[in-house]
NUKEFI-961452 format. One record per residue (C-alpha): residue in one letter; x, y, z. Coordinates in steps of 0.1 Angstrom, whole numbers, padded with zeros to 4 digits, always signed. Layout:
# residues N
aXYZ/...
# end
This chain:
# residues 294
x+0960-0297-0586/x+0953-0321-0610/x+0916-0332-0618/x+0924-0370-0617/x+0933-0373-0585/x+0898-0348-0571/x+0884-0373-0589/x+0903-0398-0565/x+0893-0381-0537/x+0858-0377-0544/x+0853-0416-0557/x+0866-0421-0520/x+0847-0408-0507/x+0820-0425-0514/x+0830-0463-0509/x+0846-0448-0481/x+0874-0479-0493/x+0908-0473-0510/x+0900-0505-0529/x+0865-0502-0537/x+0877-0464-0550/x+0902-0483-0569/x+0885-0513-0580/x+0853-0489-0594/x+0880-0459-0612/x+0905-0492-0630/x+0935-0480-0603/x+0958-0503-0583/x+0952-0495-0546/x+0989-0480-0549/x+0978-0455-0572/x+0948-0439-0554/x+0969-0444-0523/x+0999-0418-0542/x+0969-0398-0563/x+0957-0392-0523/x+0995-0382-0508/x+1003-0360-0540/x+0968-0338-0529/x+0975-0338-0496/x+1008-0325-0498/x+0997-0302-0522/x+0969-0287-0496/x+0987-0293-0467/x+0967-0311-0450/x+0952-0344-0443/x+0925-0359-0457/x+0917-0383-0444/x+0920-0403-0407/x+0930-0442-0408/x+0914-0460-0383/x+0924-0493-0380/x+0913-0510-0409/x+0889-0478-0418/x+0884-0442-0429/x+0871-0410-0419/x+0874-0379-0434/x+0894-0349-0413/x+0877-0317-0409/x+0900-0304-0434/x+0888-0331-0461/x+0851-0328-0448/x+0859-0289-0455/x+0876-0295-0489/x+0849-0324-0498/x+0823-0293-0515/x+0853-0278-0536/x+0860-0307-0547/x+0828-0316-0564/x+0821-0280-0575/x+0852-0291-0590/x+0842-0320-0615/x+0812-0304-0620/x+0826-0267-0636/x+0850-0294-0652/x+0825-0316-0668/x+0807-0284-0681/x+0833-0270-0694/x+0838-0306-0718/x+0798-0302-0728/x+0802-0269-0737/x+0831-0274-0764/x+0822-0307-0772/x+0800-0320-0799/x+0764-0333-0790/x+0767-0375-0784/x+0754-0406-0771/x+0756-0409-0731/x+0768-0444-0725/x+0775-0463-0691/x+0754-0479-0664/x+0731-0466-0638/x+0717-0481-0607/x+0684-0475-0590/x+0669-0489-0560/x+0628-0479-0562/x+0604-0494-0536/x+0575-0519-0554/x+0550-0493-0546/x+0566-0467-0571/x+0574-0498-0593/x+0537-0503-0596/x+0535-0465-0604/x+0556-0443-0624/x+0586-0459-0625/x+0577-0477-0663/x+0574-0450-0681/x+0601-0431-0664/x+0627-0459-0676/x+0611-0459-0707/x+0612-0428-0716/x+0652-0426-0704/x+0655-0452-0721/x+0645-0440-0759/x+0662-0404-0746/x+0696-0431-0740/x+0696-0466-0753/x+0735-0467-0746/x+0736-0469-0708/x+0730-0497-0690/x+0703-0494-0661/x+0694-0521-0635/x+0668-0518-0608/x+0670-0532-0579/x+0631-0533-0554/x+0633-0539-0525/x+0613-0525-0500/x+0637-0525-0470/x+0649-0488-0463/x+0678-0501-0441/x+0693-0523-0461/x+0685-0496-0488/x+0701-0471-0471/x+0733-0488-0465/x+0735-0498-0500/x+0733-0461-0512/x+0759-0446-0490/x+0782-0473-0501/x+0777-0468-0538/x+0765-0499-0547/x+0733-0481-0566/x+0737-0447-0577/x+0700-0434-0566/x+0675-0446-0540/x+0638-0437-0547/x+0625-0430-0518/x+0581-0423-0505/x+0580-0409-0473/x+0575-0381-0453/x+0592-0350-0461/x+0628-0336-0444/x+0628-0377-0437/x+0662-0381-0451/x+0680-0349-0440/x+0716-0369-0444/x+0705-0368-0478/x+0705-0350-0505/x+0669-0354-0527/x+0660-0350-0564/x+0629-0342-0582/x+0609-0345-0553/x+0570-0346-0560/x+0537-0343-0536/x+0530-0385-0531/x+0499-0385-0514/x+0487-0423-0497/x+0448-0424-0497/x+0422-0443-0485/x+0408-0467-0517/x+0378-0490-0521/x+0355-0507-0553/x+0323-0487-0561/x+0297-0508-0548/x+0313-0503-0511/x+0287-0486-0492/x+0309-0468-0476/x+0315-0443-0506/x+0280-0428-0498/x+0295-0407-0473/x+0309-0374-0475/x+0336-0387-0445/x+0339-0421-0429/x+0345-0424-0398/x+0384-0436-0393/x+0367-0476-0374/x+0350-0479-0402/x+0375-0478-0424/x+0398-0502-0402/x+0370-0527-0401/x+0357-0527-0431/x+0382-0562-0445/x+0411-0540-0448/x+0443-0547-0466/x+0478-0538-0456/x+0503-0537-0476/x+0536-0548-0461/x+0526-0539-0428/x+0555-0531-0405/x+0573-0510-0432/x+0569-0478-0457/x+0537-0462-0452/x+0518-0486-0435/x+0545-0486-0404/x+0532-0447-0400/x+0499-0450-0407/x+0497-0481-0377/x+0521-0459-0356/x+0497-0422-0361/x+0469-0451-0357/x+0480-0459-0325/x+0491-0423-0313/x+0453-0419-0314/x+0446-0456-0296/x+0436-0475-0323/x+0450-0506-0331/x+0463-0515-0366/x+0441-0543-0385/x+0448-0576-0393/x+0419-0587-0421/x+0449-0592-0445/x+0484-0584-0448/x+0498-0584-0488/x+0530-0573-0503/x+0523-0570-0534/x+0504-0535-0546/x+0493-0545-0580/x+0479-0574-0555/x+0460-0554-0532/x+0449-0531-0568/x+0437-0571-0579/x+0419-0573-0549/x+0399-0541-0545/x+0388-0544-0583/x+0374-0583-0579/x+0355-0561-0549/x+0365-0569-0518/x+0385-0549-0493/x+0394-0513-0483/x+0440-0505-0488/x+0454-0473-0479/x+0483-0469-0509/x+0495-0441-0529/x+0471-0426-0552/x+0500-0428-0582/x+0492-0470-0584/x+0452-0465-0591/x+0454-0432-0602/x+0439-0447-0644/x+0415-0471-0620/x+0399-0438-0599/x+0403-0416-0633/x+0379-0448-0650/x+0351-0458-0620/x+0368-0488-0616/x+0383-0482-0579/x+0371-0449-0560/x+0391-0427-0527/x+0375-0425-0489/x+0381-0396-0471/x+0392-0402-0434/x+0397-0364-0426/x+0423-0363-0398/x+0445-0396-0411/x+0461-0379-0446/x+0492-0379-0441/x+0520-0363-0465/x+0540-0377-0485/x+0565-0374-0510/x+0586-0391-0535/x+0616-0383-0551/x+0656-0397-0561/x+0681-0400-0530/x+0712-0400-0536/x+0749-0402-0515/x+0753-0366-0506/x+0793-0373-0513/x+0787-0381-0548/x+0795-0369-0579/x+0761-0361-0602/x+0781-0374-0635/x+0761-0367-0673/x+0733-0400-0670/x+0722-0392-0635/x+0715-0357-0645/x+0695-0368-0671/x+0681-0393-0651/x+0671-0364-0624/x+0660-0347-0650/x+0639-0375-0666/x+0624-0379-0632/x+0613-0340-0628/x+0594-0338-0660/x+0571-0366-0652/x+0535-0356-0639/
# end
C-alpha cells in the first residue's frame, strides 16, 4: 500500500474535492483519480461515493480514515527519528477572533516565528464563526482559534485548550468597585459597553440574560476589544470581555474586575482543526507553542 496514495486519500477528505486536492498536491486530477482507484483496488472496497459533482466517504472510507491518518503520522515519526534536525519550512494558516488577537496571539506568533523563521504564517481576524468553520471544513485554514463554552464543537478536533474567563471590568473610579458583589442590573444600567452584540461571548451573555427575563442594554456597541479597553481606561463604562485582554491593566490597577454572582460564564480557548486533517510537523509545532503559553 503506497504512502503516496494514502496521503492523496487524506488530502481529498480534507478538501472534500478531487480537483482542490490535486491542486494542493501539485498533481493532475487524472493522477489523483488513478491513485484513489489503485488504493480502492488494493483495499477491495470503494472509499468515495460520487454524488453528482460532489463526493462523500463511504462507510468503508470512514472506517479507513483514522488508520490512514495513523499511517501518515507513523511515517513522519519514522522520518524524524533518523534524519538530522532541520528547519521547518512551509505555510501555516490561522483564523482568530479579534479578542484573541488583542490578547495572547501576538506573543504566540512572535515565539513561533523565533523558533521557525522559515515558516510563513497567514492570520485572518474574523468573529463570524459560521464563515470561519466553513473555511476550516474546506481546508482553507489549518487552525481556527476559538473562544467559546466547553464542548461547543464536538465534530472538530480541539488542541491546546485553556480556561478563558470572561469578566465584568471597569475603571477604578467607578463606585461599583466598592461592592463585594454587584447586582446584574447595576452592571447593565451603568453605561454598559457591548463587544459585537449578537456574536461570540456577548451573544452568550445576552442569551443567559434572556433566560432570566433581562434585556441586554444598548448603551454602546463597539466592535473592537482594544477600543473598549481604551474607553474603560478613560473612566467610562463597564464591559464584559475576556480576562486575558486586560490582564496587565488589572495587575497594574488601571482597571478592576467587578463580581456578579451567578453570571460567570465558563469559556475556553483552543485550536480547532478539521477532524480529517493530517497534523503535519508545522501544525504540531504551533500546537506545542500554544500549549506552553500561560
